[in-house]
C-alpha positions, -999 to +999 in steps of 0.1 A: -066+121-061-073+118-026-087+148-007-075+145+025-047+160+045-035+129+064-014+109+046-027+075+031-011+044+040-025+010+020-021-022+038-023-057+015-013-093+033-021-126+016-033-149+035-008-166+055+008-134+063-025-114+080-014-123+114+019-109+107+000-076+094-022-075+124+007-078+150+024-048+133-006-030+133-018-036+170+021-028+178+020+005+157-012+016+168-012+050+181+014+059+154-012+044+124-043+062+137-024+096+125-031+083+091-056+069+065-057+036+060-069+016+029-068-020+026-078-051+000-111-063+016-105-097+035-074-076+047-095-044+058-123-064+076-099-084+097-076-053+111-110-032+118-122-062+142-085-074+153-073-035+160-098-008+161-084+003+138-105+027+111-095+011+077-112+017+047-124-013+024-117-023-009-125-049-028-108-088-019-075-082-037-086-113-060-113-095-067-101-065-081-088-046-049-052-050-060-061-032-091-080-005-074-053+002-050-032+006-085-050+028-094-054+046-065-016+052-064-014+065-100-038+089-093-015+105-062-038+088-035-013+062-018+015+076+002+026+039+017+024+010+011+032-023+033+021-054+012+033-084+034+035-111+007+037-149+010+069-155-011+065-195-008+030-199-020+018-191-054-012-166-056-045-172-083-041-137-086+001-134-090-005-109-123-021-084-107-002-086-075+030-079-099+012-049-110+004-038-080+046-037-075+054-026-106+028+008-103+038+017-063+078+011-084+063+030-113+049+060-090+079+059-063+059+048-033+077+037-004+070-006-003+073-025+026+069-065+018+081-076+055+073-068+092+112-057+092+108-031+066+076-014+073+093-009+105+122+008+091+098+033+068+077+040+097+109+046+125+124+072+099+131+105+106+117+117+073+084+109+087+090+139+110+097+163+085+076+177+053+090+149+023+084+158-011+085+125-033+101+127-062+074+122-088+091+107-122+080+130-155+066+106-178+069+130-206+096+119-229+077+082-225+046+087-232+054+113-263+078+082-277+046+062-271+025+086-293+051+089-319+044+045-327 
């Protein structure tokens, strides 16, 4: 669980999409300064160096950063996920990538997989008001699983 009042934005990008994420972050730097930013290792290092934004770095994606991020999502520590993934390149850690996107959907986290969607999310009027994201109640699901 996060212990900060600012919403948290997780930033992830595959190698071929890192320049796009850097450009998007530079373009939205003033806005992003109002958020707690976390990123997988290599992406976080690049964002720190190229944008000057304060980005908390997790492990590199293939070394478990995607999994660390997924754990933070399940604990309520991530409010938005910007994941610029490369649909044209196979990734050695594709199962982790799929798991990260799946867990974001499970916990109803807004996800942007390209710059256009990130722009739509961060220009939404909902950012200017208190938004109570629907948190799924998995009690029935868990009780069914416990019965097996």
